[in-house]
matplotlib code that plots the C-alpha trace (Angstrom):
import matplotlib.pyplot as plt

x = [82.7, 86.5, 86.3, 83.6, 85.4, 88.7, 87.0, 85.2, 88.4, 90.0, 92.5, 93.7, 90.6, 88.1, 89.9, 90.6, 87.1, 85.6, 87.8, 87.0, 83.2, 82.7, 85.0, 84.5, 81.1, 79.6, 80.8, 84.4, 84.0, 82.4, 85.2, 87.7, 85.7, 86.0, 89.8, 90.0, 88.0, 90.3, 93.4, 92.1, 91.3, 94.8, 96.3, 94.0, 95.0, 98.6, 97.9, 96.3, 99.3, 101.7, 103.0, 101.5, 103.7, 106.7, 106.1, 105.5, 108.8, 110.7, 110.1, 112.3, 110.0, 106.9, 108.6, 109.4, 105.7, 104.7, 107.3, 106.0, 102.4, 103.4, 105.2, 102.2, 99.8, 102.1, 102.2, 98.3, 98.2, 100.6, 98.6, 95.3, 96.8, 98.1, 95.1, 97.4, 97.5, 95.0, 93.8, 92.7, 89.1, 88.1, 91.1, 89.2, 85.8, 83.0, 84.4, 87.8, 86.7, 89.7, 92.1, 90.1, 90.0, 93.7, 94.3, 92.1, 93.9, 97.4, 96.3, 95.3, 98.2, 100.4, 97.9, 99.7, 96.4, 95.2, 98.5, 98.5, 95.0, 96.0, 99.4, 98.6, 94.8, 93.5, 95.8, 94.3, 91.0, 92.6, 92.4, 95.7, 94.2, 92.1, 93.2, 94.8, 94.5, 90.7, 90.1, 92.3, 90.5, 87.1, 88.1, 89.8, 86.6, 84.5, 86.8, 86.8, 83.0, 82.6, 85.2, 83.6, 80.1, 81.6, 83.4, 80.3, 78.3, 81.1, 81.3, 77.6, 77.4, 80.4, 78.9, 75.8, 78.0, 79.5, 77.3, 78.2, 81.9, 81.8, 82.3, 86.0, 86.4, 84.7, 86.6, 89.9, 88.9, 87.9, 91.0, 93.2, 91.4, 91.5, 95.2, 96.0, 93.9, 95.7, 99.1, 98.1, 97.3, 100.6, 102.5, 100.6, 101.6, 105.2, 105.3, 104.1, 106.8, 109.5, 108.6]
y = [84.8, 85.1, 83.5, 85.9, 89.0, 87.8, 87.1, 90.4, 92.3, 93.4, 90.9, 89.5, 87.3, 90.2, 92.5, 89.7, 88.3, 91.7, 92.2, 88.7, 88.9, 92.4, 92.1, 88.5, 87.5, 85.3, 82.0, 83.1, 84.4, 81.1, 79.1, 81.3, 80.8, 77.1, 77.4, 79.7, 77.1, 74.3, 76.4, 77.2, 73.6, 72.5, 75.1, 73.9, 70.3, 71.3, 73.0, 69.8, 67.7, 69.9, 72.3, 75.2, 74.2, 74.0, 77.4, 78.8, 77.3, 78.6, 82.3, 82.1, 79.5, 81.6, 84.7, 82.8, 81.9, 85.5, 86.8, 84.2, 85.4, 89.1, 88.3, 86.5, 89.3, 91.9, 89.8, 89.7, 93.4, 94.0, 91.7, 93.4, 96.9, 96.1, 94.1, 91.2, 87.6, 85.3, 87.7, 90.5, 91.1, 89.7, 87.3, 84.4, 83.3, 81.4, 78.0, 78.7, 78.3, 76.1, 79.0, 81.1, 78.1, 77.7, 81.3, 81.1, 78.0, 79.5, 82.8, 80.9, 78.5, 81.6, 83.7, 85.0, 86.0, 82.4, 81.1, 83.6, 82.5, 78.8, 79.5, 82.3, 82.3, 78.8, 77.2, 79.5, 77.6, 74.1, 72.3, 70.7, 68.0, 66.6, 65.2, 68.1, 66.8, 66.2, 69.7, 71.3, 69.5, 70.5, 74.2, 74.3, 72.9, 75.5, 78.3, 77.1, 76.9, 80.4, 81.8, 80.1, 81.5, 85.0, 84.6, 83.2, 86.3, 88.5, 86.6, 86.8, 90.6, 91.4, 89.2, 91.4, 94.4, 92.5, 94.0, 97.6, 96.7, 95.1, 98.6, 99.1, 102.4, 101.0, 97.7, 99.5, 101.7, 98.7, 96.7, 99.6, 100.3, 96.6, 96.4, 99.2, 97.5, 94.1, 95.9, 97.7, 94.4, 93.0, 96.0, 95.7, 92.0, 93.0, 95.6, 92.9, 90.5, 93.1, 93.5]
z = [119.7, 119.4, 115.9, 114.8, 116.0, 114.4, 111.1, 111.0, 111.4, 108.1, 106.7, 103.4, 102.8, 103.1, 100.6, 98.2, 98.3, 97.8, 94.7, 93.4, 93.9, 92.6, 89.6, 88.5, 90.0, 92.6, 91.2, 91.3, 94.9, 96.0, 94.4, 96.2, 99.5, 99.1, 98.7, 101.7, 103.8, 102.8, 103.5, 107.0, 107.6, 106.6, 108.9, 111.7, 111.1, 111.2, 114.6, 115.9, 114.8, 116.8, 114.2, 116.1, 119.1, 116.8, 115.4, 118.9, 120.0, 117.0, 116.3, 113.2, 111.7, 112.5, 111.1, 107.9, 107.6, 108.1, 105.5, 103.0, 103.6, 103.2, 99.9, 98.6, 99.6, 97.9, 94.8, 94.8, 95.3, 92.3, 90.1, 91.0, 90.5, 87.0, 86.0, 84.9, 85.8, 87.5, 90.1, 87.7, 86.9, 83.5, 83.3, 84.6, 83.4, 85.3, 84.0, 85.6, 89.2, 89.9, 89.6, 92.0, 94.4, 94.1, 94.9, 98.0, 99.1, 98.8, 100.3, 103.5, 103.6, 103.7, 105.8, 108.9, 110.5, 110.3, 111.6, 114.4, 115.5, 115.6, 117.3, 119.7, 120.4, 120.0, 122.6, 125.2, 124.9, 125.2, 128.6, 129.3, 131.5, 128.6, 125.2, 123.4, 119.9, 120.1, 121.6, 119.0, 116.2, 117.6, 118.1, 114.7, 113.0, 114.8, 113.7, 110.0, 110.1, 111.4, 109.0, 106.1, 106.9, 107.2, 103.8, 102.2, 103.2, 101.9, 98.6, 98.1, 98.9, 96.7, 93.9, 93.9, 92.8, 89.9, 87.2, 88.2, 88.1, 84.6, 83.2, 82.7, 84.6, 87.7, 87.5, 87.3, 90.3, 92.4, 91.4, 92.5, 95.7, 96.7, 95.6, 98.0, 100.8, 100.2, 100.2, 103.4, 105.1, 103.9, 105.3, 108.6, 108.9, 108.0, 110.7, 113.2, 112.0, 112.5, 116.2]

ax = plt.figure().add_subplot(projection="3d")
ax.plot(x, y, z, "-o")
ax.set_aspect("equal")
plt.show()
């Protein structure tokens, strides 16, 4: 339930997947979803191997991760607003799923929301009297599975709107709305980092 609630709250993945699916189609959104899933799995593995504990013990390291995530989100927002670069509608075609996959992967390797889950929330479900790594791997796998299902649903729904957004005016409007949403999420994370 915790994973479902967290994944249904607005975050960088939702805004970016909505932009990708609606502007570039279902195949692009599905490739991005695969990258997001791999990024979450890598962060989960890092948590299982003790990096979560390291980040928890070192606020500076965790703040650095958050700042890197904020910078990447702001870069994505800038690219979407201007309609330039890999993240803009029309720049990538169906055959270039690798670039969408790569963006999804990097977005989640630098995603403060994912890191926050693995560092602050997941340890609360770990029983200290049982093998910690096995529990962390199991809980991380469950979280990645739930997140991927939510993202697949969003990618498919956004992909349904692709035809409407192929018109330049609607595509520009969607790009700019999503750019503002992505920037808003970045600023929200930045405010949390500054505390």
